[in-house]
C-alpha positions in Angstrom: -107.3 137.4 150.6 -104.6 136.4 153.0 -103.2 132.9 152.5 -103.2 130.3 155.2 -99.8 129.3 156.7 -99.0 125.7 157.1 -95.3 126.2 157.6 -92.6 128.9 157.6 -88.8 129.0 157.5 -86.2 130.6 159.8 -82.4 130.0 160.0 -82.7 127.2 157.5 -85.3 125.3 159.5 -89.0 124.7 158.6 -91.7 125.0 161.3 -95.2 123.5 161.1 -98.0 125.9 162.0 -101.7 125.6 162.8 -103.4 128.6 161.2 -107.0 128.9 162.2 -109.8 131.3 162.8 -110.9 134.3 160.6 -108.1 134.8 158.1 -108.5 138.6 158.3 -108.7 138.7 162.1 -106.1 140.3 164.4 -103.2 137.8 165.0 -102.8 135.8 168.1 -99.6 133.7 168.3 -100.0 130.7 170.7 -96.7 129.2 171.9 -96.8 125.8 173.5 -94.6 124.6 176.4 -92.9 121.4 177.4 -93.7 118.6 176.6 -96.5 119.6 174.3 -97.1 120.8 170.8 -99.5 123.2 169.1 -102.4 120.8 169.8 -102.3 121.9 173.5 -104.3 125.0 172.4 -107.2 123.0 171.0 -109.6 124.2 173.7 -108.5 127.8 173.8 -108.1 128.6 170.1 -111.9 128.2 169.2 -112.8 130.7 171.9 -110.5 133.2 170.3 -111.8 132.5 166.9 -115.4 133.1 168.1 -114.2 136.6 169.1 -112.8 137.3 165.6 -109.1 136.5 166.1 -106.9 134.5 163.9 -104.5 132.1 165.7 -101.1 130.9 164.7 -99.9 128.0 166.8 -96.4 126.7 165.7 -94.7 123.4 166.6 -91.6 125.1 167.9 -87.9 124.4 167.5 -87.1 120.8 168.3 -90.8 119.8 167.9 -91.3 120.4 164.2 -89.6 117.6 162.2 -88.0 120.2 159.9 -86.7 122.2 162.8 -84.5 119.9 164.9 -80.9 121.2 164.8 -78.5 118.8 166.6 -76.5 121.3 168.8 -77.6 122.4 172.3 -76.5 126.0 171.6 -79.1 126.1 168.7 -81.9 126.1 171.3 -81.0 129.2 173.3 -83.6 131.9 174.1 -82.1 134.1 171.4 -83.0 131.5 168.7 -86.5 130.8 170.3 -87.3 134.5 170.2 -86.1 134.8 166.6 -88.4 131.9 165.6 -91.4 133.8 166.9 -90.4 137.0 165.4 -90.0 135.3 162.0 -93.5 133.9 162.3 -95.1 137.2 163.0 -93.1 138.9 160.2 -94.1 136.1 157.8 -97.8 136.3 158.7 -97.8 140.0 158.5 -96.4 140.0 155.0 -93.5 142.2 156.1 -95.8 145.2 156.5 -95.1 145.8 160.2 -98.2 143.9 161.4 -98.1 143.0 165.1 -99.5 140.1 167.1 -100.9 139.4 170.5 -98.4 136.8 171.8 -99.5 134.1 174.3 -97.1 131.5 175.7 -97.5 128.7 178.2 -94.6 127.1 180.2 -91.5 127.3 178.0 -93.6 129.0 175.4 -94.0 131.8 177.9 -90.2 132.2 178.0 -90.1 132.6 174.3 -93.0 135.1 174.6 -91.2 137.2 177.2 -88.1 137.1 175.0 -89.7 138.3 171.8 -91.6 141.0 173.7 -88.3 142.2 175.1 -86.2 142.0 171.9 -88.9 142.8 169.3 -91.6 144.9 170.9 -92.3 146.3 167.4 -93.9 143.0 166.6 -95.9 142.5 169.8 -99.2 144.3 170.5 -99.8 142.5 173.8 -98.2 139.7 175.9 -100.1 137.1 177.9 -97.7 134.8 179.9 -99.3 131.6 181.2 -97.8 129.9 184.2 -94.2 131.1 183.9 -93.1 134.6 185.1 -90.5 136.9 183.7 -87.2 134.9 183.5 -85.4 137.5 185.7 -88.2 137.2 188.3 -87.8 133.4 188.2 -84.1 133.5 188.7 -84.4 135.9 191.6 -86.8 133.6 193.4 -84.5 130.5 193.2 -82.6 131.4 196.4 -85.5 133.2 198.2 -88.3 130.7 198.0 -89.2 127.1 197.3 -88.6 127.6 193.6 -85.3 125.8 193.4 -86.9 122.6 194.9 -89.8 122.9 192.4 -87.3 123.1 189.5 -85.1 120.1 190.4 -85.9 118.4 187.1 -84.2 121.2 185.1 -80.8 119.9 186.5 -81.8 116.3 185.8 -82.6 117.1 182.2 -79.0 118.1 181.7 -77.8 114.5 181.9 -77.5 113.0 178.4 -79.7 110.1 177.3 -81.2 109.3 180.7 -84.4 111.4 180.4 -85.0 110.0 177.0 -84.7 106.5 178.2 -86.9 107.1 181.2 -89.6 108.7 178.9 -89.4 105.7 176.5 -91.0 103.5 179.2 -94.7 103.8 179.1 -96.1 104.1 182.7 -92.6 104.8 184.0 -91.2 107.6 186.2 -91.6 110.2 183.5 -95.3 109.4 183.0 -95.9 109.3 186.7 -94.3 112.7 187.2 -96.5 114.3 184.5 -99.6 112.7 185.9 -98.6 113.8 189.4 -98.4 117.4 188.1 -102.0 117.2 187.0 -101.6 116.4 183.3 -104.8 114.6 182.2 -104.6 111.1 180.7 -105.6 112.3 177.2 -102.7 114.7 177.2 -100.3 112.1 178.6 -101.2 109.9 175.6 -100.5 112.8 173.3 -97.1 113.1 174.9 -96.5 109.5 174.0 -97.6 109.9 170.4 -96.8 113.5 169.6 -93.5 113.8 171.5 -91.9 110.5 172.2 -93.0 108.5 169.2 -92.8 111.5 166.9 -89.1 111.9 167.8 -89.5 115.3 169.3 -88.2 114.6 172.9 -84.5 115.2 172.3 -85.3 118.6 170.8 -87.7 119.4 173.5 -85.1 118.6 176.2 -82.6 120.7 174.3 -84.4 123.8 175.5 -83.3 122.9 179.0 -79.8 121.8 177.9 -79.2 125.1 176.1 -79.5 127.1 179.3 -75.7 127.1 179.9 -75.3 128.9 176.5 -78.0 131.5 177.1 -77.3 135.2 176.6 -77.6 136.3 180.2 -78.2 140.0 179.2 -81.0 139.3 176.7 -83.9 139.8 179.1 -82.5 142.5 181.4 -84.4 145.2 179.6 -88.0 145.7 180.8 -91.0 144.6 178.8 -92.7 147.6 177.3 -95.9 146.1 175.9 -99.2 145.6 177.8 -98.9 142.4 179.7 -101.0 139.9 181.6 -99.6 137.2 183.8 -101.9 134.2 184.2 -100.9 131.8 187.1 -102.6 129.0 188.9 -102.2 128.5 192.6 -102.1 124.7 192.2 -99.0 124.8 190.0 -96.4 122.2 191.1 -93.6 123.9 189.1 -93.8 127.6 189.7 -94.0 129.4 193.0 -95.9 132.5 193.9 -92.7 134.2 194.8 -91.5 134.4 191.3 -94.9 135.7 190.2 -94.8 138.5 192.7 -91.5 139.6 191.3 -92.7 139.9 187.7 -94.2 143.4 187.8 -90.7 144.7 188.5 -89.8 143.8 184.9 -92.7 145.3 183.1 -92.9 149.0 182.1 -96.4 148.9 180.7 -100.0 148.2 181.8 -99.8 144.9 183.8 -102.4 142.6 185.3 -102.1 139.4 187.3 -104.8 136.8 186.9 -104.7 134.0 189.5 -106.8 130.9 188.9 -107.7 129.2 192.1 -107.5 125.4 192.4 -106.0 124.9 188.9 -102.8 123.0 188.2 -100.0 123.9 185.8 -101.9 122.8 182.7 -104.0 125.9 182.4 -104.8 125.7 178.6 -106.4 122.2 179.3 -108.0 122.7 182.6 -109.1 126.4 182.5 -109.5 127.3 178.7 -112.4 129.6 179.2 -110.6 131.6 181.9 -107.4 131.8 179.9 -109.2 132.9 176.7 -111.0 135.6 178.7 -107.7 136.9 180.0 -106.2 136.9 176.5 -109.2 138.7 175.0 -109.3 141.3 177.8 -105.6 142.0 177.3 -106.0 142.2 173.5 -109.0 144.5 173.8 -107.0 146.9 176.0 -104.6 147.5 173.1 
C-alpha cells in the first residue's frame, strides 16, 4: 500500500504536504498562491476525492517552516518548478508516475513552469486565475494589466509590506478584503501567514523576479491545459488570458466564471473542481 506523505525534501529544504483522498488514486497536485497555504484547497479537494483522485497540497517554498531560505534568488521560478517536480517524483516512487497539476495565483506560475520544464511529470495542467507568464508580460504594455499589478513593484521595498501586514485591519487587510477575500480567509492570512512567520518568504516570490531565468518559459506548454479565469478578478485582465493559447501546443480550453472574484477556490469550488475533473478525464 502506498504510504501517505506528510513532508518531502528538496534542495536541503523540508516541505509540509496535505496528502488526502484515495491513496491509490491518480495524483492531483494542488499549488496555492499568495498569500495562502495548502488550506485554501479545503473546499475543492473533497470534490476531487469523491471522484477517486488523491490530492497532494504542499505548503510551498517560504511557507513551510522548514523551507524558508533567506536569499531572494532562492525563490526564482526555477526553484519553484523544481520543488513541484520533486514532489511528483517523491509521490510516484521514482517510477515515472505523472500528476495532474493545478495552481492558483502564484501557484499557477509554478504550475506553468513545471509543465514547461518537466512535461514528463505532468499529465494535465489546470491554471487558475493566472495566465501563461509570457502572456502576462505581453499584456503589461497593451492593457490595464500594469495598473492591476502595481503592488508587485511595492512588494520590492524591504520591510515595508511586512510592517503594513502586521497591523490588523490596516491597509494590507483592506486591500485583500477589497479584492473579495472572505473574512474567514483573511483571518487565516493573519494566523497562517503573518503569525506563522511565512510572510517574508511569501513576499520573496515577488522579490526574486529580478533574478528570474527569462528564457525558462519561452518553450510552449505541450500538455493538455485548461485555463480557469473569473471576470471579476481585480488582479488579472482578460487581455493576458486572451494571449495564453499562443503558448500552448496541446488541447486547450478556457473556462470563464462570471461574477466571481480572484479567489476562485473559495468562491467557486464546484465549478473549479468540475474543470479539473474534465481536464483530467480528457487525458
